[in-house]
Steps between C-alpha positions, in 0.01 A plus 500: 500500500313550833531821704675308776767356254543860379550621863755234568683582171501864593618441850774251413608697187632796700857599477724712736422794285125457502403358838498830688267658245277191493457494884435861510215469252372184659514644861316819393221307335478263780475784764235671288289193485541418866410854599179475300429163666559638848283800444217286376569215741135422562451405133669209306706603197320311233448506127662407175889518488482716199264752682729510804813547292326808338369613841853513662669611180774239506648239280315161489814310589578724801133451616554119469805541724282692753246206487791259555602687805166553649361142444654360834304769697174404357221309671470282186834498312499561127675278240696772351636273230162481343416872504420655154387852408136397478517304844257618774673543832370573854768579755366425850812617697574393848652844619686359801662225289584775236678715760699202620595414154612851429736484784617154380566644154698797671260734310525807735358713218176280528460441870585868574207629284294745704180324367567226747372722772154455376519122478694376806552669833845605600487235779400224257779604254752485788372156594541372148848644460594332834356171380706546179820557717428202700454292185853579386664412833699177478508283809808264524414156632673458829775232488544268795802558728770232507396348828122523439300187406498430136193617307494174316361331812774247551559601867871568443661846535502702179893488487491117507224458240400730210744776617787275379373549143425864534 
């Protein structure tokens, strides 16, 4: 079975009794890896998956979960479903995209890491956060008033045209 399948099985196999402990372990591991990446942001994180698992002292399936989460923030996305223990990986991270995605995932324990101070300026982080907030704002389409021209282009008033069916 592939590591990704093991990750999906672990993730989907959680019960009410085990979910809190699982997320605690996963979050701690994820925060530790991101802290390392941010401290060493000028270098790509690369190497064999097995070596990186040893380096971060984590479970191989949990590390695969990390890879699954970080892949959308990479300049060249990984196909996580094909990752094996002997796979060579090179994580070229787009840090602005990563910061945005951490907000999107509501991972305050990650976007709040002090190590971000060395990677992105406070102004840039605020700008990315504001962009994230704008991306979540829903704009309702303005409906035509009863006496306005119908948007279908018939020339009739809305109330005498498409408004009858609304």
